[in-house]
C-alpha positions as CSV (number, residue, x, y, z in Angstrom):
1,M,57.6,32.6,63.4
2,Q,59.3,30.2,61.1
3,I,62.1,30.9,58.8
4,N,62.4,27.9,56.4
5,H,60.5,25.7,59.0
6,Q,62.8,26.5,61.6
7,K,61.0,28.5,64.9
8,Q,62.1,32.0,65.6
9,P,60.6,33.2,68.8
10,L,59.3,36.7,68.9
11,E,59.4,39.1,72.1
12,Q,55.8,39.8,72.0
13,P,52.9,39.1,69.7
14,I,52.7,40.8,66.2
15,F,50.4,39.1,64.3
16,F,46.5,38.8,65.0
17,E,43.2,37.9,63.1
18,N,41.2,40.6,61.4
19,S,44.5,42.8,60.9
20,R,46.1,44.0,57.5
21,Y,49.9,43.5,57.0
22,D,52.6,45.0,54.6
23,F,55.4,42.5,53.6
24,E,58.4,43.2,51.5
25,F,60.9,40.5,51.0
26,F,64.3,42.1,49.7
27,F,66.7,40.0,47.7
28,H,70.6,40.9,47.5
29,N,71.3,39.1,44.4
30,D,69.8,39.4,41.0
31,V,66.8,37.1,40.6
32,K,64.0,36.3,38.1
33,N,60.7,34.4,38.2
34,V,60.1,35.2,41.8
35,R,56.7,34.2,42.8
36,L,54.5,33.1,46.1
37,M,53.7,29.6,46.0
38,H,50.5,29.9,48.3
39,K,47.7,27.1,47.8
40,L,45.3,30.1,47.2
41,N,45.3,32.6,44.1
42,S,44.0,35.0,46.5
43,V,47.1,35.3,48.5
44,N,49.7,34.9,45.3
45,D,47.9,37.6,43.7
46,A,48.2,39.9,46.5
47,F,52.1,40.2,45.8
48,R,54.2,41.7,42.8
49,F,57.9,41.7,42.2
50,N,59.9,44.8,41.6
51,S,62.9,43.7,39.7
52,Q,64.4,47.1,39.6
53,R,64.2,47.4,43.1
54,K,64.6,43.6,43.8
55,L,61.4,43.6,46.2
56,L,58.5,41.2,46.4
57,I,55.9,43.5,47.9
58,G,52.4,42.6,48.9
59,S,49.5,43.2,51.8
60,L,47.3,40.8,53.6
61,D,44.4,40.3,55.7
62,T,44.1,37.7,58.3
63,G,40.6,37.8,58.6
64,N,39.2,35.3,60.9
65,D,41.7,32.8,60.1
66,V,44.1,31.8,63.0
67,G,46.9,29.7,63.3
68,W,50.4,29.4,60.8
69,F,50.3,31.3,57.9
70,H,52.9,30.4,55.2
71,L,54.4,32.3,52.3
72,P,56.3,29.9,50.5
73,L,58.5,31.7,47.9
74,S,60.4,30.5,44.6
75,Y,63.0,32.3,42.8
76,E,66.0,31.8,40.1
77,L,69.3,32.8,40.3
78,A,71.5,34.2,37.4
79,D,72.9,30.7,37.0
80,G,69.5,29.3,36.4
81,S,69.0,27.5,39.8
82,T,65.7,27.5,41.6
83,H,65.5,28.1,45.2
84,T,62.7,28.4,47.7
85,F,62.2,30.3,50.8
86,D,59.4,29.8,53.4
87,F,58.4,32.7,55.9
88,A,55.6,31.6,58.2
89,F,53.9,33.6,61.3
90,E,51.5,32.6,63.8
91,V,48.2,34.3,63.4
92,L,46.6,34.8,67.1
93,P,42.9,35.6,68.1
94,S,42.3,38.9,69.6
95,K,39.3,37.9,71.6
96,M,40.1,34.6,73.1
97,D,43.3,32.4,74.2
98,L,44.7,30.4,71.1
99,H,45.9,27.8,73.3
100,S,43.3,27.2,76.1
101,D,39.9,28.7,74.8
102,L,40.0,27.2,71.2
103,P,41.1,23.7,72.0
104,Q,38.0,23.9,74.6
105,M,35.9,24.8,71.3
106,Y,37.7,22.2,69.2
107,A,36.8,19.6,71.9
108,D,33.0,20.5,72.2
109,I,32.6,20.7,68.3
110,D,34.7,17.3,67.6
111,E,32.4,15.4,70.3
112,H,29.0,16.3,68.2
113,Y,30.2,16.8,64.6
114,P,33.8,15.0,64.1
115,L,35.7,16.6,61.5
116,W,33.3,19.1,60.5
117,R,35.8,21.9,61.5
118,F,38.6,21.1,58.6
119,N,38.7,22.6,55.3
120,L,41.1,21.7,52.5
121,I,42.5,25.0,52.0
122,E,42.3,28.1,53.9
123,K,44.8,31.0,54.3
124,A,46.3,29.8,57.8
125,E,46.9,26.2,59.0
126,Q,46.8,24.4,62.8
127,S,48.4,21.2,63.6
128,V,46.0,18.3,64.2
129,Q,45.6,17.0,67.6
130,D,44.9,13.6,68.9
131,S,41.4,12.3,68.2
132,R,39.7,9.3,69.6
133,K,37.5,8.8,66.8
134,R,38.5,7.2,63.4
135,V,36.5,8.7,60.6
136,D,36.9,7.9,56.8
137,F,37.5,11.5,56.2
138,S,39.6,12.0,52.8
139,L,40.9,15.6,53.9
140,L,42.8,14.2,56.9
141,W,44.4,11.5,54.9
142,F,45.6,13.9,52.5
143,A,47.2,16.2,55.6
144,Q,49.2,12.8,56.3
145,F,50.4,12.0,52.7
146,Q,51.3,15.6,52.2
147,R,53.8,15.2,55.3
148,L,54.8,11.8,54.4
149,Q,55.2,12.1,50.6
150,A,59.0,12.6,50.2
151,D,59.8,9.6,52.4
152,F,57.1,7.2,50.6
153,A,58.6,8.2,46.9
154,A,62.5,7.8,48.2
155,A,61.4,4.4,49.7
156,L,59.6,3.4,46.4
157,K,62.7,4.3,44.3
158,V,64.7,1.6,46.6
159,I,62.3,-0.9,46.2
160,A,62.3,-0.5,42.5
161,N,66.1,-0.8,42.1
162,S,66.2,-3.8,44.2
163,P,62.9,-5.7,44.8
164,H,62.5,-8.4,47.2
165,N,62.5,-11.9,45.7
166,R,62.5,-15.3,47.1
167,L,62.9,-19.2,45.9
168,Q,59.7,-20.5,44.9
169,A,58.6,-24.2,43.9
170,V,57.2,-24.4,40.7
171,E,55.6,-27.5,39.4
172,K,55.8,-28.0,35.6
173,Y,54.9,-31.2,33.3
174,Q,57.5,-32.2,30.5
175,R,58.1,-35.1,28.5
176,A,61.0,-37.3,29.5
177,D,63.4,-36.2,26.6
178,K,62.9,-32.6,28.1
179,I,63.7,-33.2,31.4
180,K,67.2,-32.3,33.0
181,G,68.9,-33.0,36.1
182,K,68.8,-35.8,38.5
183,L,65.5,-37.3,39.3
184,P,64.2,-38.9,42.5
185,E,64.4,-42.6,42.3
186,R,60.9,-43.5,41.9
187,A,60.2,-41.1,39.3
188,A,63.3,-42.4,37.3
189,I,62.2,-45.7,37.5
190,K,58.4,-44.7,36.4
191,I,60.1,-43.2,33.5
192,R,62.0,-46.1,32.5
193,N,59.1,-48.4,32.7
194,D,57.1,-46.2,30.4
195,I,59.9,-45.7,27.8
196,Q,60.0,-49.7,27.7
197,N,56.4,-49.8,27.2
198,G,56.6,-47.5,24.1
199,L,54.9,-44.4,26.3
200,W,57.1,-41.4,24.6
201,H,54.5,-39.0,24.6
202,K,53.5,-39.0,28.5
203,R,54.6,-36.0,30.7
204,Y,55.6,-35.9,34.0
205,A,55.2,-33.7,37.2
206,I,58.6,-31.8,37.7
207,T,59.1,-29.4,40.8
208,E,61.6,-26.8,40.0
209,K,62.7,-23.7,42.5
210,T,63.1,-20.3,41.1
211,L,63.5,-16.9,42.0
212,S,60.1,-15.0,42.1
213,V,59.3,-11.1,42.7
214,D,55.5,-12.4,43.6
215,T,55.8,-12.2,47.2
216,P,53.7,-11.2,50.0
217,E,55.7,-8.1,50.9
218,N,55.6,-6.9,47.1
219,R,51.9,-7.6,47.0
220,F,51.7,-5.2,50.1
221,V,53.7,-2.7,48.4
222,K,51.4,-3.0,45.2
223,M,48.4,-2.3,47.1
224,A,49.5,0.4,49.1
225,V,50.6,2.6,46.2
226,A,47.8,1.8,44.0
227,H,45.4,3.0,47.0
228,S,47.1,6.4,47.4
229,F,47.4,7.0,43.9
230,K,43.7,6.4,43.7
231,I,42.9,8.8,46.2
232,L,45.3,11.6,45.0
233,T,43.7,11.2,41.4
234,N,40.3,11.7,43.0
235,F,41.3,14.5,44.8
236,N,43.1,16.0,41.7
237,R,39.8,15.2,39.5
238,T,37.2,16.6,42.0
239,L,39.5,19.9,42.9
240,T,40.1,20.7,39.2
241,K,36.2,20.5,38.5
242,E,35.4,22.7,41.6
243,N,38.2,25.2,41.0
244,A,36.8,25.6,37.3
245,K,33.9,27.3,39.2
246,T,35.8,29.4,41.8
247,N,39.1,29.7,40.5
248,R,40.2,29.6,44.1
249,L,43.0,27.3,43.9
250,S,46.7,28.3,42.6
251,K,48.4,26.6,39.7
252,A,51.1,25.9,42.5
253,F,48.8,23.7,44.5
254,F,47.7,21.8,41.5
255,Q,51.6,21.2,40.5
256,R,52.3,19.8,44.0
257,L,49.5,17.5,43.2
258,E,50.9,16.1,40.0
259,E,54.5,16.1,41.8
260,W,53.1,13.7,44.5
261,Q,51.2,11.4,41.7
262,K,54.5,11.1,39.6
263,P,56.5,8.7,41.7
264,L,53.2,6.7,42.2
265,R,52.8,6.5,38.7
266,L,56.2,5.5,37.9
267,F,56.4,2.8,40.4
268,Q,53.3,1.2,39.0
269,H,54.9,0.9,35.8
270,Q,57.8,-0.8,36.7
271,P,58.3,-4.1,34.8
272,F,58.5,-6.4,38.1
273,L,55.0,-5.3,39.4
274,Q,53.5,-7.1,36.3
275,Q,54.4,-10.6,37.9
276,V,53.1,-9.4,41.4
277,G,49.6,-10.5,42.6
278,D,46.8,-8.9,44.3
279,F,47.4,-8.5,48.1
280,Q,45.7,-11.1,50.2
281,G,47.1,-10.4,53.6
282,L,50.0,-11.6,55.6
283,S,49.8,-14.9,57.0
284,K,52.7,-14.1,59.7
285,E,54.9,-11.2,60.4
286,S,57.4,-10.4,57.6
287,L,61.0,-9.7,58.3
288,V,61.4,-7.9,55.1
289,L,58.6,-5.5,56.0
290,Q,60.1,-4.8,59.5
291,Q,63.9,-4.8,58.6
292,R,64.5,-4.3,54.8
293,S,65.4,-0.9,53.4
294,G,62.9,0.9,51.5
295,Y,60.1,-2.0,52.3
296,Q,60.5,-0.9,56.2
297,R,59.5,2.4,55.3
298,V,56.5,1.8,53.2
299,S,55.2,-0.2,55.8
300,Q,55.7,2.6,58.6
301,I,54.0,5.1,56.2
302,W,51.2,3.2,55.2
303,Q,50.4,2.3,58.8
304,E,50.5,6.0,59.6
305,L,48.1,6.6,56.8
306,K,45.7,3.8,57.5
307,H,45.3,5.0,61.1
308,Y,45.8,9.1,60.5
309,L,43.1,9.8,62.8
310,D,44.4,8.3,65.8
311,I,47.8,8.9,65.5
312,F,48.4,12.9,64.6
313,E,51.0,14.4,66.6
314,Q,51.5,18.1,67.3
315,N,53.3,20.1,64.5
316,N,53.5,17.1,62.3
317,A,50.2,17.2,60.1
318,E,49.0,20.4,59.2
319,I,45.6,20.9,57.7
320,S,43.3,24.2,57.3
321,Q,40.2,24.8,59.6
322,K,37.2,26.9,59.3
323,S,37.6,30.4,60.1
324,V,36.9,31.1,64.1
325,A,33.9,33.0,63.2
326,E,32.3,29.9,61.7
327,L,33.7,27.7,64.8
328,Y,32.3,30.1,67.3
329,E,29.0,29.7,65.8
330,V,28.8,26.0,66.1
331,W,30.5,26.4,69.5
332,C,27.6,28.6,70.7
333,F,24.8,26.2,69.6
334,L,26.5,23.4,71.5
335,A,27.0,25.8,74.5
336,L,23.1,26.5,74.5
337,R,22.6,22.6,74.4
338,R,25.0,22.5,77.6
339,C,23.0,25.1,79.3
340,L,19.6,23.1,78.5
341,L,21.3,19.9,80.3
342,K,22.6,21.9,83.1
343,L,19.0,22.8,83.6
344,G,17.9,19.4,84.1
345,F,16.3,19.0,80.7
346,N,16.7,15.5,79.2
347,E,18.0,15.0,75.8
348,K,15.5,12.7,74.0
349,H,16.8,12.4,70.5
350,R,18.8,13.9,67.9
351,K,18.6,13.4,64.1
352,K,22.0,12.2,62.9
353,E,21.7,13.4,59.2
354,L,23.9,16.5,60.0
355,L,26.8,16.7,58.0
356,A,27.4,15.8,54.2
357,Q,30.9,16.3,52.1
358,A,31.0,19.2,50.0
359,D,32.8,19.4,46.6
360,D,35.9,20.3,47.8
361,F,35.9,17.5,50.4
362,S,35.0,19.8,53.7
363,L,32.0,18.8,55.5
364,M,29.1,21.0,55.7
365,M,25.8,21.2,57.8
366,K,22.3,20.1,56.4
367,D,19.2,22.0,57.1
368,G,19.3,22.9,60.8
369,I,15.7,21.9,61.5
370,R,16.3,18.5,60.6
371,G,19.2,17.9,62.9
372,A,17.7,19.5,65.8
373,F,18.4,18.5,69.5
374,H,15.2,17.7,71.2
375,F,14.6,17.9,75.0
376,E,12.0,17.1,77.3
377,K,11.2,18.1,81.4
378,D,8.2,17.9,83.3
379,G,6.2,18.2,80.2
380,V,7.9,21.1,78.6
381,K,9.4,20.0,75.1
382,I,12.3,22.0,73.5
383,R,13.7,22.0,70.1
384,L,17.4,23.4,69.4
385,A,18.3,23.5,66.0
386,H,21.2,25.4,64.0
387,E,20.6,27.5,61.1
388,P,17.1,26.9,60.2
389,K,15.9,28.9,57.1
390,F,12.7,30.4,56.7
391,G,11.4,31.9,53.6
392,K,8.3,32.5,51.6
393,N,7.5,28.9,50.9
394,N,7.5,28.0,54.7
395,Q,4.4,26.3,56.0
396,T,4.2,27.5,59.5
397,I,6.9,30.1,60.5
398,K,7.8,32.1,57.2
399,S,9.4,35.3,56.0
400,F,7.2,37.2,53.9
401,V,10.1,39.1,51.8
402,T,13.4,38.0,52.2
403,P,14.5,34.7,53.8
404,Q,16.1,34.5,57.0
405,K,18.4,32.0,58.7
406,P,19.3,32.7,62.2
407,D,22.3,30.8,63.7
408,I,20.5,29.0,66.5
409,F,16.6,28.5,66.8
410,L,15.2,27.7,70.3
411,E,11.7,26.5,70.2
412,V,9.9,25.9,73.6
413,I,6.2,24.0,73.7
414,F,4.6,23.8,77.2
415,P,1.9,21.3,78.2
416,N,-0.8,23.6,77.5
417,K,0.4,23.6,73.7
418,L,1.7,27.2,73.9
419,R,4.8,27.7,72.0
420,Y,7.6,30.3,72.3
421,I,10.8,31.0,70.4
422,W,14.0,32.7,71.3
423,L,16.7,33.2,68.3
424,F,20.3,33.7,69.0
425,D,23.1,34.9,66.5
426,A,26.7,34.5,67.0
427,K,29.0,37.5,66.2
428,Y,32.7,37.0,66.6
429,R,33.2,40.4,66.8
430,I,33.4,43.2,69.3
431,K,32.4,46.9,69.2
432,T,35.3,49.1,68.4
433,E,33.8,52.4,67.1
434,Q,30.8,54.1,68.2
435,A,28.8,57.4,67.2
436,K,29.4,60.7,68.8
437,D,26.2,60.6,70.4
438,E,26.7,57.3,72.5
439,N,28.5,57.1,75.5
440,D,29.3,53.3,75.9
441,D,32.8,52.8,77.5
442,I,34.2,50.3,75.0
443,E,37.5,51.0,76.0
444,R,36.9,49.2,79.6
445,I,33.6,46.9,78.7
446,D,33.0,44.8,75.7
447,Y,30.0,45.5,73.6
448,V,28.5,43.9,71.0
449,P,28.7,45.6,67.5
450,D,25.6,47.7,66.9
451,D,24.8,46.1,63.6
452,A,24.3,42.6,65.5
453,I,21.7,44.2,67.7
454,N,19.9,45.7,64.6
455,Q,20.1,42.1,63.4
456,M,18.4,40.8,66.0
457,H,15.4,43.4,65.8
458,R,15.0,42.2,62.2
459,Y,14.7,38.6,63.0
460,R,11.7,39.5,65.3
461,D,10.0,41.6,62.9
462,A,10.5,39.2,59.9
463,L,9.1,36.1,61.0
464,I,5.5,35.5,61.1
465,L,3.7,32.6,62.4
466,L,0.7,31.5,60.3
467,D,-2.5,29.3,62.1
468,N,-5.3,29.2,59.7
469,S,-7.3,27.7,62.8
470,Q,-7.7,30.8,64.3
471,L,-9.6,33.9,63.5
472,T,-6.4,36.1,63.4
473,P,-3.9,33.4,61.8
474,K,-0.9,35.9,61.7
475,S,1.1,36.3,64.8
476,R,4.8,37.0,65.7
477,P,6.2,34.3,67.4
478,V,9.5,35.2,68.7
479,F,9.8,36.5,72.4
480,G,13.3,37.5,72.3
481,A,16.5,37.7,69.9
482,F,19.9,37.8,71.1
483,A,23.4,38.2,69.7
484,L,26.1,35.7,71.3
485,Y,29.6,37.6,71.6
486,P,33.3,36.6,73.0
487,G,33.0,39.6,75.4
488,F,35.1,39.0,78.6
489,F,33.4,39.4,82.1
490,D,33.5,37.9,85.4
491,Q,29.8,37.0,85.1
492,K,29.0,36.1,88.4
493,A,30.4,39.5,89.8
494,V,29.0,41.8,87.4
495,E,25.9,42.5,85.5
496,N,25.3,42.0,81.7
497,P,25.3,45.3,80.3
498,Y,22.5,44.3,77.8
499,Q,20.4,43.3,81.0
500,N,18.1,46.3,81.1
501,A,17.3,46.0,77.1
502,I,16.5,42.3,77.8
503,D,13.9,42.8,80.3
504,E,12.2,45.4,78.7
505,V,12.0,44.8,75.0
506,G,13.7,41.2,74.7
507,I,16.4,42.2,72.4
508,G,20.0,42.3,73.5
509,A,23.2,40.2,73.5
510,F,25.0,37.6,75.8
511,A,28.7,37.3,76.4
512,L,29.5,33.9,75.9
513,L,33.4,32.0,76.1
514,P,34.8,28.4,77.0
515,T,35.9,29.8,80.3
516,E,34.9,29.1,83.8
517,N,31.2,30.9,84.2
518,G,31.6,32.3,80.6
519,D,27.9,31.2,80.2
520,Y,26.6,32.3,83.4
521,W,24.6,35.2,82.1
522,L,23.0,32.9,79.3
523,T,22.4,30.1,81.9
524,E,20.4,32.4,84.3
525,F,18.4,33.8,81.5
526,L,17.4,30.2,80.6
527,K,16.6,29.4,83.7
528,S,14.2,32.5,84.5
529,K,12.0,31.5,81.5
530,L,11.9,28.0,81.6
531,Q,12.1,26.9,85.8
532,L,9.0,29.0,86.7
533,Q,6.0,27.3,87.8
534,Q,3.4,27.9,85.3
535,A,6.1,29.6,83.2
536,H,3.6,29.5,80.0
537,D,1.6,32.4,81.6
538,N,4.4,34.1,83.0
539,L,6.3,34.6,79.7
540,W,3.1,36.0,77.9
541,L,2.7,38.7,80.7
542,Q,6.3,40.0,81.1
543,H,7.4,43.1,79.7
544,E,9.2,42.2,76.4
545,A,6.2,40.2,75.3
546,R,3.8,43.0,75.8
547,I,5.1,45.8,73.7
548,A,1.9,46.6,71.5
549,D,1.6,48.9,68.4
550,H,0.9,52.7,69.1
551,G,-2.6,52.9,69.8
552,M,-3.4,49.6,70.9
553,Q,-3.3,47.1,74.0
554,Q,-2.2,44.0,74.1
555,T,-3.7,41.3,76.9
556,Y,-3.1,37.7,77.6
557,Y,-6.2,37.3,80.1
558,N,-9.7,38.2,79.0
559,N,-11.3,37.5,82.4
560,L,-8.8,38.4,85.0
561,V,-10.3,38.9,88.6
562,F,-8.6,41.2,91.3
563,I,-10.0,40.5,94.6
564,I,-8.7,43.5,97.3
565,G,-10.1,44.9,100.5
566,V,-11.8,48.3,101.0
567,G,-9.7,50.7,103.2
568,K,-11.0,52.1,106.4
569,D,-10.6,56.0,105.6
570,R,-13.3,56.5,103.0
571,S,-16.2,58.7,103.4
572,A,-19.6,57.5,104.2
573,Y,-21.0,58.4,100.9
574,Y,-18.2,56.0,99.6
575,Y,-19.2,53.2,101.5
576,T,-22.8,53.5,100.6
577,Q,-22.1,53.5,97.1
578,L,-20.4,50.5,97.7
579,E,-23.0,48.7,99.5
580,Q,-25.6,49.7,97.0
581,G,-23.3,48.4,94.1
582,K,-22.9,52.1,92.7
583,L,-19.4,52.6,93.0
584,A,-17.6,54.2,90.0
585,W,-14.1,54.4,91.0
586,Y,-11.4,52.6,93.2
587,H,-7.9,53.1,93.9
588,T,-5.1,51.5,95.6
589,P,-1.1,52.2,96.1
590,V,1.3,50.8,93.3
591,T,3.4,49.9,95.9
592,T,0.5,47.8,97.6
593,F,-0.1,46.0,94.3
594,E,3.5,45.1,93.8
595,L,3.7,43.5,97.5
596,K,2.3,40.3,95.5
597,Y,2.5,41.1,91.5
598,P,4.6,42.9,89.1
599,D,3.2,46.3,88.3
600,Y,2.6,45.6,84.3
601,L,-0.4,43.0,85.4
602,A,-2.5,45.9,86.6
603,S,-3.5,46.6,82.8
604,E,-4.5,42.9,82.8
605,I,-7.3,43.2,85.2
606,R,-10.6,42.9,83.7
607,F,-13.0,42.8,87.1
608,L,-12.5,44.1,90.6
609,A,-14.0,42.1,93.2
610,L,-14.0,44.3,96.6
611,A,-14.1,42.6,99.7
612,Y,-15.9,44.9,102.8
613,Q,-16.0,43.7,106.2
614,G,-14.6,40.2,105.2
615,E,-17.3,39.6,102.0
616,V,-17.4,39.9,98.6
617,H,-21.0,40.5,97.2
618,R,-20.3,42.1,93.6
619,I,-17.9,41.9,90.8
620,Y,-17.2,45.1,89.1
621,P,-16.1,45.0,85.4
622,V,-13.1,47.6,84.8
623,K,-13.6,50.4,82.1
624,S,-10.1,51.5,82.3
625,V,-7.1,51.5,84.7
626,Q,-4.8,54.8,85.0
627,K,-1.6,55.3,87.1
628,L,-1.9,58.6,89.0
629,P,-0.2,60.7,91.9
630,R,-2.5,60.4,94.9
631,S,-3.1,64.3,94.8
632,H,-4.4,64.2,91.2
633,I,-7.6,61.6,92.6
634,T,-10.5,63.6,93.8
635,V,-12.6,63.4,96.9
636,E,-15.3,61.8,94.9
637,Q,-13.0,59.2,93.2
638,A,-11.2,58.0,96.4
639,G,-13.8,59.1,99.2
640,A,-11.1,60.8,100.9
641,E,-8.5,63.7,100.0
642,S,-4.8,63.5,100.1
643,E,-2.0,65.7,98.8
644,S,0.4,62.9,98.4
645,S,2.6,62.4,95.3
646,A,2.9,58.4,95.8
647,E,1.6,56.6,92.6
648,Y,-1.7,55.0,92.7
649,Y,-3.7,52.9,90.4
650,L,-7.0,54.3,89.6
651,F,-9.8,51.8,88.5
652,E,-12.8,53.1,86.6
653,L,-15.8,50.9,87.4
654,A,-18.9,49.6,85.2
655,M,-22.1,48.6,86.8
656,P,-21.4,45.3,88.8
657,L,-22.3,41.5,88.7
658,R,-23.9,40.6,92.0
659,L,-22.9,37.0,93.0
660,E,-25.5,34.4,93.6
661,Q,-23.5,33.5,96.7
662,P,-21.2,35.6,98.4
663,I,-17.4,35.1,98.9
664,I,-16.8,35.0,102.9
665,E,-13.7,34.6,105.1
666,V,-11.9,37.5,103.3
667,P,-8.7,38.6,105.7
668,L,-9.9,41.9,107.4
669,L,-7.5,44.9,107.9
670,N,-6.2,45.7,111.2
671,E,-7.2,48.6,113.2
672,Q,-4.7,51.1,111.3
673,G,-6.2,50.2,108.1
674,K,-3.1,47.8,107.0
675,G,-2.7,44.3,105.5
676,F,-4.2,44.6,102.1
677,R,-1.6,42.3,101.1
678,H,-3.4,39.6,102.7
679,T,-6.4,40.5,101.1
680,M,-5.3,40.7,97.6
681,K,-5.6,37.8,95.1
682,L,-5.6,37.3,91.1
683,T,-8.0,34.7,89.7
684,T,-10.3,34.4,86.7
685,L,-14.0,34.2,86.4
686,E,-13.9,30.1,85.7
687,K,-12.3,30.0,89.2
688,L,-14.9,31.4,91.2
689,G,-17.5,29.0,90.4
690,N,-19.3,27.8,93.3
691,V,-16.5,28.6,95.6
692,K,-17.8,29.8,98.9
693,S,-14.7,30.7,100.8
694,F,-11.7,33.0,100.2
695,T,-9.2,30.3,101.5
696,E,-10.9,28.0,98.6
697,L,-9.9,30.0,96.1
698,D,-6.9,29.3,93.7
699,G,-5.2,32.3,92.5
700,L,-2.9,32.3,89.6
701,A,0.9,31.7,90.4
702,I,2.4,34.7,88.6
703,Y,5.9,35.9,89.7
704,S,7.4,39.1,88.8
């Protein structure tokens, strides 16, 4: 902490974000007009002075503001003298390291959105570190002027008391009777001749030397004062107008602005400045600006103000920043961009109209879709946007009831024009409470709060894709919605606590921090979705995309054909039915199917091509598919009896379609009736075409 700007080390951290603290300032002597002089009214209004107990009491909630929190006091003693006292404490983040994680976040944000993270006034302030970019940004100039204004005023006072002047040659035209002093011989002879010729009215050029304050150094000082006064006046006028709407800034803040303007205003009214012209630059180095008292300091201060962004030093300039929650949100957006680059996607272009200056001089982001990042790789196009807004008036993706504004929008378009969308919301919070019937180990494992997960469900249900060219124009385009939160894990060593939910329903969360491997789970998730062969087919077939409304079935393929051999242990009647094209049932172990394909694909199968003795002659339409214990399948259905409890798929078959040309060279089972894996292939009716051989047939590259 700091007392009157002198650091006082604490034995252990005390002040953290999102915490409430009570403060009491006790005065030993009788005092009056005790008040807090913070820039924010909300902070000043939180304190009350009890004159009987000589106590100034107040409570503060740090919120998501980290950095130095100053409490400047002003009070009067009995003799009428006014005194000040400044107490400051450093608010630390509870979810990351202030001095390692946050600087990394700042660096990532500043690289893409220079100066966005700065605000004019917040509860806490932070020292501004070195930056390599020079940007005309008023807030940072203001922060530097705040640090230097006392020295600036003192230097101007010295100059006003003793302005620099120098002898300058001045040419005048005078009549002969007005000329005084010795003249050059040639000028004297000319005047004498003119008088002899009666030319009394003629005027002659006379050069005199006189002291003048119209020097390059004074012109420089005049320019520096005028420019600084102009910026402060603009600040005062704009913020006064803005504060009339919000009443956020305190009277003490505007009084301070007026105090800074006062010495500049007085200096501009100095009589000697009326003789000083406009600054035209310096033709050479000036010893006056380098050495003379007052001028030297003004020159130094102006150079700092002019190059403020390049010469910031630690603990010299303080300016407020947006809350850590806002910073974390934008950093997560940039972390997703970094993950895509890590996966080999090339950034094609990014629109530049991202930042605009708000009425309080801070920078704000414009609509996210207009400032999206665009990536491409192998025909796959990706758009990554920050805070797009979806409402009733949107033309393609809209929300029919209330506007939705997810933090991060990730859209993927594959070469076949299929479109997938994932949404992410950055939540700078950790779960600290849970219901009695929950058993999450929140003491040892970091979870995201429940309301964050609920919001992901809301996003997926609320957003509707409209395509009037389709018979069913409405569809839900969001394949998954995930919270991003500052959970701490060794991500390469442990599994994401939300992995099961992500796999099953496409809703969950990823821990994300600016640490080594802090984005491992998120990167692996994106890799699994974007780096599969024929990923556009696989995404539609995965669990989270296949959850249909109750009583309905959701499918992607309408012509999927499953080729598989018939076992050797069936009854003669079963084989007769097969040869005559009258087979009504077929069964196969779930474990056999899963040797090549994920189990959820069984419900996609629309046709069964049964290979007998190495050939396929018919294709059976599939009426239904059930998953049953083997013991529940009858002899009539299976062609054999079994009491096994192993799970089997039971296909109910319709009347078959006979192939004009049978498919041959289907691998045969071995003597033990094994080898089904080699006979299995998933394909479509279109791919059967004029194929003669099983080996010529292209199967679908589908991965579990």
